[in-house]
One Martini backbone bead per residue (centre of mass of N, CA, C, O) as a GRO file, in nm:
protein
  421
    1MET     BB    1  -8.071  -3.877   5.202
    2SER     BB    2  -7.761  -3.803   5.206
    3ARG     BB    3  -7.436  -3.863   5.308
    4TYR     BB    4  -7.193  -3.718   5.473
    5SER     BB    5  -6.867  -3.686   5.309
    6VAL     BB    6  -6.574  -3.683   5.148
    7PHE     BB    7  -6.703  -3.799   4.887
    8SER     BB    8  -6.939  -3.595   4.855
    9ILE     BB    9  -6.762  -3.349   4.831
   10LEU     BB   10  -6.604  -3.432   4.581
   11LYS     BB   11  -6.840  -3.488   4.391
   12ASN     BB   12  -6.981  -3.201   4.418
   13GLY     BB   13  -6.737  -3.035   4.338
   14LEU     BB   14  -6.725  -3.149   4.039
   15ARG     BB   15  -7.049  -3.036   4.007
   16GLY     BB   16  -7.077  -2.746   4.146
   17ASN     BB   17  -7.274  -2.800   4.389
   18GLN     BB   18  -7.566  -2.932   4.251
   19GLY     BB   19  -7.624  -3.228   4.426
   20TRP     BB   20  -7.764  -3.146   4.676
   21ASP     BB   21  -7.962  -3.202   4.922
   22GLU     BB   22  -8.211  -3.134   5.112
   23ALA     BB   23  -8.192  -3.091   5.448
   24TRP     BB   24  -8.504  -3.002   5.460
   25GLY     BB   25  -8.822  -2.978   5.454
   26THR     BB   26  -9.157  -2.823   5.323
   27PRO     BB   27  -9.419  -2.895   5.470
   28LYS     BB   28  -9.743  -2.950   5.514
   29PRO     BB   29  -9.974  -2.970   5.735
   30LYS     BB   30 -10.136  -3.182   5.907
   31LYS     BB   31 -10.420  -3.272   6.086
   32HIS     BB   32 -10.238  -3.507   6.234
   33TYR     BB   33 -10.056  -3.591   6.536
   34ASP     BB   34  -9.889  -3.733   6.787
   35VAL     BB   35  -9.674  -3.486   6.785
   36ILE     BB   36  -9.621  -3.154   6.911
   37ILE     BB   37  -9.371  -2.899   6.862
   38ILE     BB   38  -9.313  -2.595   7.017
   39GLY     BB   39  -9.038  -2.504   6.866
   40GLY     BB   40  -8.735  -2.445   6.648
   41GLY     BB   41  -8.518  -2.504   6.832
   42GLY     BB   42  -8.297  -2.701   6.979
   43HIS     BB   43  -8.501  -2.841   7.176
   44GLY     BB   44  -8.725  -2.913   6.973
   45LEU     BB   45  -8.550  -3.071   6.766
   46ALA     BB   46  -8.430  -3.276   6.964
   47THR     BB   47  -8.699  -3.399   7.049
   48ALA     BB   48  -8.785  -3.501   6.770
   49TYR     BB   49  -8.541  -3.680   6.718
   50TYR     BB   50  -8.572  -3.870   6.976
   51LEU     BB   51  -8.854  -3.968   6.918
   52ALA     BB   52  -8.766  -4.114   6.654
   53LYS     BB   53  -8.497  -4.266   6.731
   54ILE     BB   54  -8.585  -4.401   7.019
   55HIS     BB   55  -8.931  -4.418   7.011
   56GLY     BB   56  -9.069  -4.426   6.713
   57ILE     BB   57  -9.180  -4.123   6.675
   58THR     BB   58  -9.267  -3.976   6.350
   59ASN     BB   59  -9.547  -3.826   6.398
   60VAL     BB   60  -9.404  -3.517   6.371
   61ALA     BB   61  -9.420  -3.166   6.472
   62VAL     BB   62  -9.249  -2.859   6.403
   63LEU     BB   63  -9.323  -2.535   6.530
   64GLU     BB   64  -9.230  -2.224   6.365
   65LYS     BB   65  -9.270  -1.878   6.355
   66GLY     BB   66  -9.012  -1.872   6.186
   67TRP     BB   67  -8.683  -1.953   6.180
   68LEU     BB   68  -8.417  -2.137   6.193
   69GLY     BB   69  -8.227  -1.962   6.435
   70GLY     BB   70  -8.406  -1.688   6.521
   71GLY     BB   71  -8.353  -1.720   6.813
   72ASN     BB   72  -8.167  -1.827   7.074
   73ALA     BB   73  -7.983  -2.010   6.895
   74GLY     BB   74  -7.859  -1.717   6.769
   75ARG     BB   75  -7.837  -1.592   7.098
   76ASN     BB   76  -7.535  -1.689   7.197
   77THR     BB   77  -7.210  -1.812   7.350
   78THR     BB   78  -7.162  -2.141   7.303
   79ILE     BB   79  -7.150  -2.280   7.579
   80VAL     BB   80  -7.000  -2.586   7.720
   81ARG     BB   81  -7.107  -2.759   8.024
   82SER     BB   82  -7.080  -2.955   8.369
   83ASN     BB   83  -7.050  -2.743   8.637
   84TYR     BB   84  -7.248  -2.892   8.854
   85PHE     BB   85  -7.391  -2.938   9.216
   86VAL     BB   86  -7.697  -2.994   9.202
   87GLU     BB   87  -7.945  -3.182   9.243
   88GLY     BB   88  -8.069  -3.215   8.898
   89ASN     BB   89  -7.799  -3.107   8.737
   90THR     BB   90  -7.548  -3.281   8.729
   91ALA     BB   91  -7.646  -3.524   8.551
   92PHE     BB   92  -7.775  -3.364   8.322
   93TYR     BB   93  -7.520  -3.204   8.212
   94GLU     BB   94  -7.348  -3.453   8.168
   95LYS     BB   95  -7.528  -3.584   7.958
   96SER     BB   96  -7.497  -3.356   7.759
   97LEU     BB   97  -7.190  -3.373   7.719
   98GLN     BB   98  -7.188  -3.662   7.615
   99LEU     BB   99  -7.362  -3.595   7.363
  100TRP     BB  100  -7.170  -3.386   7.240
  101GLU     BB  101  -6.923  -3.581   7.188
  102GLY     BB  102  -7.125  -3.741   6.949
  103LEU     BB  103  -7.302  -3.551   6.760
  104SER     BB  104  -7.176  -3.529   6.477
  105GLN     BB  105  -7.190  -3.834   6.421
  106GLU     BB  106  -7.493  -3.882   6.468
  107LEU     BB  107  -7.593  -3.642   6.259
  108ASN     BB  108  -7.406  -3.589   6.021
  109TYR     BB  109  -7.293  -3.307   6.160
  110ASN     BB  110  -7.110  -3.014   6.205
  111VAL     BB  111  -7.112  -2.854   6.531
  112MET     BB  112  -6.834  -2.753   6.637
  113PHE     BB  113  -6.711  -2.911   6.873
  114SER     BB  114  -6.495  -2.762   7.133
  115GLN     BB  115  -6.257  -2.889   7.372
  116ARG     BB  116  -6.108  -2.610   7.531
  117GLY     BB  117  -6.236  -2.529   7.788
  118HIS     BB  118  -6.319  -2.418   8.140
  119LEU     BB  119  -6.240  -2.111   8.311
  120ASN     BB  120  -6.264  -2.031   8.663
  121LEU     BB  121  -6.211  -1.756   8.827
  122VAL     BB  122  -6.028  -1.646   9.124
  123PHE     BB  123  -5.995  -1.375   9.397
  124THR     BB  124  -6.079  -1.539   9.659
  125PRO     BB  125  -6.100  -1.756   9.915
  126GLY     BB  126  -6.410  -1.783   9.903
  127GLN     BB  127  -6.429  -1.864   9.604
  128LYS     BB  128  -6.254  -2.113   9.624
  129ASP     BB  129  -6.432  -2.270   9.823
  130ALA     BB  130  -6.694  -2.266   9.657
  131MET     BB  131  -6.567  -2.414   9.405
  132ALA     BB  132  -6.472  -2.668   9.553
  133ARG     BB  133  -6.749  -2.785   9.604
  134ARG     BB  134  -6.829  -2.820   9.313
  135TYR     BB  135  -6.579  -2.997   9.214
  136ASN     BB  136  -6.613  -3.222   9.420
  137THR     BB  137  -6.891  -3.311   9.328
  138MET     BB  138  -6.816  -3.380   9.044
  139ARG     BB  139  -6.599  -3.601   9.111
  140LEU     BB  140  -6.803  -3.783   9.268
  141ASN     BB  141  -6.965  -3.798   8.968
  142GLY     BB  142  -6.738  -3.832   8.733
  143ILE     BB  143  -6.634  -3.535   8.687
  144ASP     BB  144  -6.440  -3.319   8.549
  145GLY     BB  145  -6.179  -3.148   8.750
  146GLU     BB  146  -5.963  -2.855   8.830
  147TYR     BB  147  -5.697  -2.693   8.995
  148LEU     BB  148  -5.543  -2.368   8.942
  149ASN     BB  149  -5.296  -2.188   8.992
  150ARG     BB  150  -5.154  -1.898   8.910
  151ASP     BB  151  -4.925  -2.023   8.736
  152GLN     BB  152  -5.109  -2.214   8.571
  153VAL     BB  153  -5.286  -1.993   8.453
  154ARG     BB  154  -5.057  -1.835   8.312
  155LYS     BB  155  -4.984  -2.073   8.122
  156PHE     BB  156  -5.272  -2.111   7.994
  157VAL     BB  157  -5.331  -1.771   8.025
  158PRO     BB  158  -5.103  -1.519   7.964
  159HIS     BB  159  -5.314  -1.250   7.892
  160LEU     BB  160  -5.371  -1.172   8.165
  161ASN     BB  161  -5.406  -0.996   8.470
  162TYR     BB  162  -5.091  -1.004   8.673
  163SER     BB  163  -5.070  -0.756   8.821
  164ASP     BB  164  -5.020  -0.607   9.133
  165ASP     BB  165  -5.256  -0.365   9.058
  166ALA     BB  166  -5.493  -0.528   9.026
  167ARG     BB  167  -5.819  -0.527   9.097
  168LEU     BB  168  -5.811  -0.843   9.014
  169GLU     BB  169  -5.672  -1.101   9.180
  170ILE     BB  170  -5.529  -1.388   9.065
  171LEU     BB  171  -5.531  -1.707   9.228
  172GLY     BB  172  -5.707  -1.882   9.015
  173GLY     BB  173  -5.862  -2.194   8.881
  174TYR     BB  174  -6.133  -2.373   8.728
  175LEU     BB  175  -6.114  -2.679   8.534
  176GLN     BB  176  -6.285  -2.792   8.231
  177LYS     BB  177  -6.172  -2.973   7.963
  178ARG     BB  178  -6.449  -3.087   7.820
  179ALA     BB  179  -6.520  -2.824   7.760
  180GLY     BB  180  -6.680  -2.547   7.555
  181THR     BB  181  -6.777  -2.522   7.211
  182ALA     BB  182  -7.033  -2.428   6.968
  183ARG     BB  183  -7.241  -2.415   6.691
  184HIS     BB  184  -7.547  -2.297   6.706
  185ASP     BB  185  -7.681  -2.331   6.415
  186ALA     BB  186  -7.567  -2.618   6.358
  187VAL     BB  187  -7.742  -2.763   6.565
  188ASN     BB  188  -8.008  -2.709   6.430
  189TRP     BB  189  -7.947  -2.825   6.152
  190GLY     BB  190  -7.872  -3.110   6.241
  191TYR     BB  191  -8.145  -3.183   6.376
  192ALA     BB  192  -8.325  -3.118   6.136
  193ARG     BB  193  -8.207  -3.320   5.935
  194ALA     BB  194  -8.237  -3.579   6.111
  195ALA     BB  195  -8.544  -3.558   6.159
  196SER     BB  196  -8.638  -3.546   5.863
  197LYS     BB  197  -8.518  -3.826   5.785
  198LEU     BB  198  -8.733  -3.967   6.004
  199GLY     BB  199  -9.023  -3.784   5.939
  200VAL     BB  200  -9.020  -3.502   6.030
  201ASP     BB  201  -9.205  -3.206   6.055
  202ILE     BB  202  -9.090  -2.886   5.938
  203ILE     BB  203  -9.257  -2.580   6.035
  204GLN     BB  204  -9.245  -2.274   5.910
  205ASN     BB  205  -9.418  -1.994   5.968
  206CYS     BB  206  -9.582  -2.119   6.242
  207GLU     BB  207  -9.804  -1.980   6.450
  208VAL     BB  208  -9.922  -1.994   6.769
  209THR     BB  209 -10.264  -1.879   6.878
  210GLY     BB  210 -10.378  -2.160   7.004
  211PHE     BB  211 -10.604  -2.391   7.168
  212ILE     BB  212 -10.732  -2.724   7.183
  213LYS     BB  213 -11.022  -2.841   7.358
  214GLN     BB  214 -11.118  -3.166   7.521
  215ALA     BB  215 -11.226  -3.255   7.811
  216GLY     BB  216 -10.961  -3.088   7.936
  217ARG     BB  217 -10.789  -3.145   7.675
  218ILE     BB  218 -10.518  -3.122   7.485
  219CYS     BB  219 -10.561  -3.153   7.104
  220GLY     BB  220 -10.444  -2.871   6.993
  221VAL     BB  221 -10.380  -2.614   6.737
  222GLU     BB  222 -10.365  -2.276   6.658
  223THR     BB  223 -10.277  -2.130   6.342
  224THR     BB  224 -10.161  -1.962   6.057
  225MET     BB  225 -10.237  -2.266   5.912
  226GLY     BB  226 -10.427  -2.369   6.121
  227GLU     BB  227 -10.550  -2.656   6.235
  228ILE     BB  228 -10.385  -2.887   6.475
  229LYS     BB  229 -10.369  -3.209   6.567
  230ALA     BB  230 -10.300  -3.391   6.887
  231ASP     BB  231 -10.206  -3.600   7.149
  232LYS     BB  232  -9.934  -3.426   7.185
  233ILE     BB  233  -9.782  -3.134   7.357
  234GLY     BB  234  -9.484  -2.937   7.321
  235MET     BB  235  -9.296  -2.691   7.500
  236ALA     BB  236  -9.015  -2.487   7.332
  237VAL     BB  237  -8.997  -2.123   7.384
  238ALA     BB  238  -8.869  -1.993   7.611
  239GLY     BB  239  -8.932  -1.655   7.650
  240ASN     BB  240  -9.246  -1.745   7.545
  241THR     BB  241  -9.388  -1.922   7.761
  242SER     BB  242  -9.599  -1.732   7.893
  243VAL     BB  243  -9.762  -1.676   7.636
  244ILE     BB  244  -9.839  -1.973   7.564
  245ALA     BB  245  -9.955  -2.054   7.842
  246GLU     BB  246 -10.192  -1.854   7.832
  247LYS     BB  247 -10.332  -1.976   7.582
  248ALA     BB  248 -10.371  -2.259   7.744
  249GLY     BB  249 -10.438  -2.205   8.058
  250LEU     BB  250 -10.200  -2.268   8.277
  251GLY     BB  251 -10.094  -2.034   8.424
  252ASP     BB  252  -9.878  -1.957   8.655
  253LEU     BB  253  -9.534  -1.932   8.626
  254PRO     BB  254  -9.196  -1.963   8.767
  255ILE     BB  255  -9.139  -1.710   8.552
  256GLU     BB  256  -8.916  -1.496   8.361
  257SER     BB  257  -8.849  -1.234   8.125
  258HIS     BB  258  -8.526  -1.189   7.990
  259LYS     BB  259  -8.237  -1.027   7.883
  260LEU     BB  260  -7.944  -1.149   7.698
  261GLN     BB  261  -7.633  -1.037   7.627
  262ALA     BB  262  -7.417  -1.005   7.333
  263PHE     BB  263  -7.077  -1.013   7.191
  264VAL     BB  264  -6.882  -0.907   6.892
  265SER     BB  265  -6.589  -0.892   6.744
  266GLU     BB  266  -6.344  -0.854   6.569
  267PRO     BB  267  -6.118  -1.024   6.404
  268LEU     BB  268  -5.858  -1.239   6.520
  269LYS     BB  269  -5.603  -1.378   6.603
  270PRO     BB  270  -5.501  -1.616   6.780
  271PHE     BB  271  -5.576  -1.579   7.152
  272LEU     BB  272  -5.819  -1.786   7.260
  273ASP     BB  273  -5.830  -2.145   7.369
  274THR     BB  274  -6.067  -2.069   7.574
  275VAL     BB  275  -6.279  -2.041   7.853
  276VAL     BB  276  -6.359  -1.739   8.029
  277VAL     BB  277  -6.455  -1.688   8.376
  278TYR     BB  278  -6.659  -1.477   8.603
  279GLY     BB  279  -6.771  -1.397   8.954
  280ALA     BB  280  -6.889  -1.347   9.257
  281GLY     BB  281  -6.909  -1.003   9.314
  282HIS     BB  282  -6.732  -0.911   9.024
  283GLY     BB  283  -6.928  -0.984   8.838
  284HIS     BB  284  -7.014  -1.095   8.493
  285PHE     BB  285  -6.806  -1.318   8.286
  286TYR     BB  286  -6.759  -1.418   7.932
  287ILE     BB  287  -6.508  -1.584   7.711
  288SER     BB  288  -6.437  -1.629   7.357
  289GLN     BB  289  -6.324  -1.778   7.049
  290SER     BB  290  -6.395  -1.797   6.740
  291ASP     BB  291  -6.339  -1.944   6.430
  292LYS     BB  292  -6.337  -1.639   6.302
  293GLY     BB  293  -6.201  -1.454   6.565
  294GLY     BB  294  -6.410  -1.365   6.747
  295MET     BB  295  -6.513  -1.209   7.036
  296VAL     BB  296  -6.715  -1.381   7.278
  297PHE     BB  297  -6.945  -1.199   7.498
  298GLY     BB  298  -7.063  -1.161   7.850
  299GLY     BB  299  -7.323  -1.138   8.116
  300ASN     BB  300  -7.566  -1.004   8.253
  301ILE     BB  301  -7.873  -0.949   8.303
  302ASP     BB  302  -8.134  -0.778   8.291
  303ALA     BB  303  -8.331  -0.632   8.564
  304TYR     BB  304  -8.567  -0.654   8.351
  305ASN     BB  305  -8.843  -0.703   8.186
  306SER     BB  306  -8.828  -0.867   7.850
  307TYR     BB  307  -8.874  -0.899   7.469
  308ALA     BB  308  -8.608  -0.793   7.371
  309GLN     BB  309  -8.363  -0.810   7.080
  310LYS     BB  310  -8.171  -0.596   7.238
  311GLY     BB  311  -7.961  -0.355   7.340
  312ASN     BB  312  -7.760  -0.170   7.594
  313LEU     BB  313  -7.549   0.044   7.759
  314PRO     BB  314  -7.513  -0.070   8.051
  315ILE     BB  315  -7.416  -0.355   7.963
  316TYR     BB  316  -7.190  -0.273   7.784
  317THR     BB  317  -7.016  -0.134   8.010
  318ASP     BB  318  -7.004  -0.372   8.207
  319VAL     BB  319  -6.868  -0.580   8.018
  320ALA     BB  320  -6.621  -0.407   7.939
  321SER     BB  321  -6.511  -0.380   8.230
  322CYS     BB  322  -6.474  -0.682   8.280
  323ALA     BB  323  -6.271  -0.728   8.056
  324MET     BB  324  -6.053  -0.518   8.157
  325ASN     BB  325  -5.984  -0.648   8.431
  326VAL     BB  326  -5.849  -0.931   8.285
  327MET     BB  327  -5.817  -0.799   7.960
  328PRO     BB  328  -5.662  -0.526   7.845
  329SER     BB  329  -5.598  -0.615   7.542
  330LEU     BB  330  -5.908  -0.544   7.447
  331GLY     BB  331  -5.929  -0.219   7.429
  332ARG     BB  332  -5.882  -0.191   7.088
  333ILE     BB  333  -6.121  -0.331   7.005
  334LYS     BB  334  -6.393  -0.395   6.791
  335LEU     BB  335  -6.727  -0.390   6.755
  336LEU     BB  336  -6.979  -0.545   6.554
  337ARG     BB  337  -7.194  -0.679   6.768
  338GLN     BB  338  -7.529  -0.707   6.914
  339TRP     BB  339  -7.750  -0.887   7.144
  340ALA     BB  340  -8.065  -1.063   7.237
  341GLY     BB  341  -8.197  -1.295   7.452
  342ILE     BB  342  -8.477  -1.474   7.570
  343MET     BB  343  -8.523  -1.539   7.908
  344ASP     BB  344  -8.636  -1.814   8.107
  345MET     BB  345  -8.663  -1.737   8.437
  346SER     BB  346  -8.625  -1.896   8.714
  347MET     BB  347  -8.637  -1.881   9.066
  348ASP     BB  348  -8.368  -2.103   9.085
  349GLY     BB  349  -8.207  -2.150   8.798
  350SER     BB  350  -8.389  -2.393   8.695
  351PRO     BB  351  -8.547  -2.625   8.516
  352PHE     BB  352  -8.813  -2.765   8.294
  353ILE     BB  353  -8.922  -3.125   8.262
  354CYS     BB  354  -9.269  -3.171   8.203
  355LYS     BB  355  -9.567  -3.201   8.307
  356THR     BB  356  -9.881  -3.075   8.322
  357GLU     BB  357 -10.204  -2.993   8.436
  358LEU     BB  358 -10.251  -3.043   8.131
  359PRO     BB  359 -10.363  -3.265   7.937
  360GLY     BB  360 -10.118  -3.301   7.670
  361LEU     BB  361  -9.910  -3.107   7.823
  362TYR     BB  362  -9.569  -2.996   7.778
  363LEU     BB  363  -9.261  -2.886   7.954
  364ASN     BB  364  -8.998  -2.653   7.833
  365ALA     BB  365  -8.811  -2.462   8.077
  366GLY     BB  366  -8.609  -2.245   8.261
  367TRP     BB  367  -8.287  -2.189   8.149
  368CYS     BB  368  -8.151  -1.936   8.157
  369TYR     BB  369  -7.803  -1.995   8.116
  370GLY     BB  370  -7.849  -2.326   8.008
  371GLY     BB  371  -7.967  -2.386   7.716
  372PHE     BB  372  -7.745  -2.467   7.510
  373LYS     BB  373  -7.588  -2.692   7.674
  374ALA     BB  374  -7.876  -2.863   7.705
  375THR     BB  375  -7.991  -2.960   7.434
  376PRO     BB  376  -7.957  -3.274   7.424
  377ALA     BB  377  -8.083  -3.347   7.706
  378SER     BB  378  -8.347  -3.205   7.671
  379GLY     BB  379  -8.450  -3.373   7.431
  380TRP     BB  380  -8.410  -3.652   7.560
  381CYS     BB  381  -8.600  -3.603   7.812
  382PHE     BB  382  -8.854  -3.494   7.668
  383ALA     BB  383  -8.905  -3.742   7.496
  384HIS     BB  384  -8.945  -3.938   7.730
  385THR     BB  385  -9.180  -3.789   7.870
  386ILE     BB  386  -9.375  -3.803   7.629
  387ALA     BB  387  -9.366  -4.109   7.559
  388HIS     BB  388  -9.413  -4.212   7.888
  389ASP     BB  389  -9.549  -4.002   8.090
  390GLU     BB  390  -9.254  -3.972   8.220
  391PRO     BB  391  -8.977  -3.932   8.373
  392HIS     BB  392  -8.662  -3.938   8.395
  393GLU     BB  393  -8.420  -3.964   8.623
  394ILE     BB  394  -8.272  -3.697   8.531
  395ASN     BB  395  -8.573  -3.518   8.534
  396ARG     BB  396  -8.745  -3.562   8.806
  397LEU     BB  397  -8.681  -3.264   8.947
  398LEU     BB  398  -8.786  -3.091   8.680
  399THR     BB  399  -9.035  -2.931   8.827
  400THR     BB  400  -9.292  -2.715   8.923
  401ASP     BB  401  -9.365  -2.847   9.216
  402ARG     BB  402  -9.110  -2.762   9.385
  403PHE     BB  403  -9.242  -2.494   9.495
  404ARG     BB  404  -9.475  -2.626   9.657
  405PHE     BB  405  -9.248  -2.817   9.835
  406GLY     BB  406  -8.950  -2.685   9.866
  407ARG     BB  407  -8.753  -2.809   9.604
  408HIS     BB  408  -8.514  -2.643   9.535
  409ILE     BB  409  -8.266  -2.562   9.261
  410ASP     BB  410  -8.000  -2.381   9.386
  411GLU     BB  411  -7.730  -2.318   9.214
  412SER     BB  412  -7.679  -1.984   9.272
  413GLY     BB  413  -7.908  -1.848   9.477
  414ASN     BB  414  -8.040  -1.710   9.203
  415GLY     BB  415  -8.260  -1.569   9.034
  416PRO     BB  416  -8.401  -1.291   8.915
  417THR     BB  417  -8.560  -1.284   9.216
  418PRO     BB  418  -8.458  -1.367   9.528
  419ASN     BB  419  -8.708  -1.264   9.710
  420ARG     BB  420  -8.916  -1.501   9.583
  421HIS     BB  421  -8.747  -1.763   9.740
   0.00000   0.00000   0.00000
């Protein structure tokens, strides 16, 4: 597999772009692997890549029931940040941001990571104090963050609603400059190409239909392509975690599947060169502008359990009203499309990267709103956990048994159903 460079672009351009290598292979599954990763999204592909790159485990298969980028990896709002403040999350998401900063160079693939900043607006003194706790914790852990007063926010994003009769009066905002956005499908393609180059088998259209057990240990999977054995099996299937876990006989997990909708407008001239978000009692809203010019935005999850990958009118109107509250200039733009990703929401809003109670089976789940931004660190930590049969220091608290012992990692104070924890 050739290396991408300016010289390869020039050479293949002169040849009519007919000389490019296949980005990743289309192998048939072997009868046995050292490790099988179920799920060909960003987390699964990143895990396979780091297993091969860091731990030297190359006899790995990634099984994807559809095509790469067809799940949540292609159904998110592409935001990357590390402004977390609860132990268990702070170091993890900062590790992820650090990996993002060198990811295109490492993978030799442009994931279009743009550090355009992440601005969290505040409208009340209480919100300002609550966000100050978060950003002070970040800075104590060596993570960048700063407060902008109203005038500084106006200079940074001049076309927000600063009128005196605004429903939500902007008092200021908290900014993480190193945060930003990345191209969601490019991340999948980059990890897939790099993993394939190291010998990983990426097998698409291969759905897991059951598990093979021997002496109480998970030792393989049943698929639409037949039985495949493995010494270790990792699950990274996002909103379908409960479905696959039931097939394995894992028992009830502290997660629920909800859908999270996103929207894209018609393309505009350069309008917004940062990520703007707000929440905490006045709705939940986030927006950025893609490199194609479309405004990409979203808000709250649907309040009911669902496996649907489509939108509905109540969230559409809620998100549209949130947009108009702070950016009335968006009122005349047209929406091109909307979709929904299936979120595996944990009860405390934080993820799991751990071994399960079934020997040979490992879990990567519970990503709530944080799945895309966590992609590099998720794969990095999951690979370490699988390779060494124990967690890394960074993900040592991200276990399912924290609910058994009351060690919740309540980042936002609410999972999908706050009354349950």
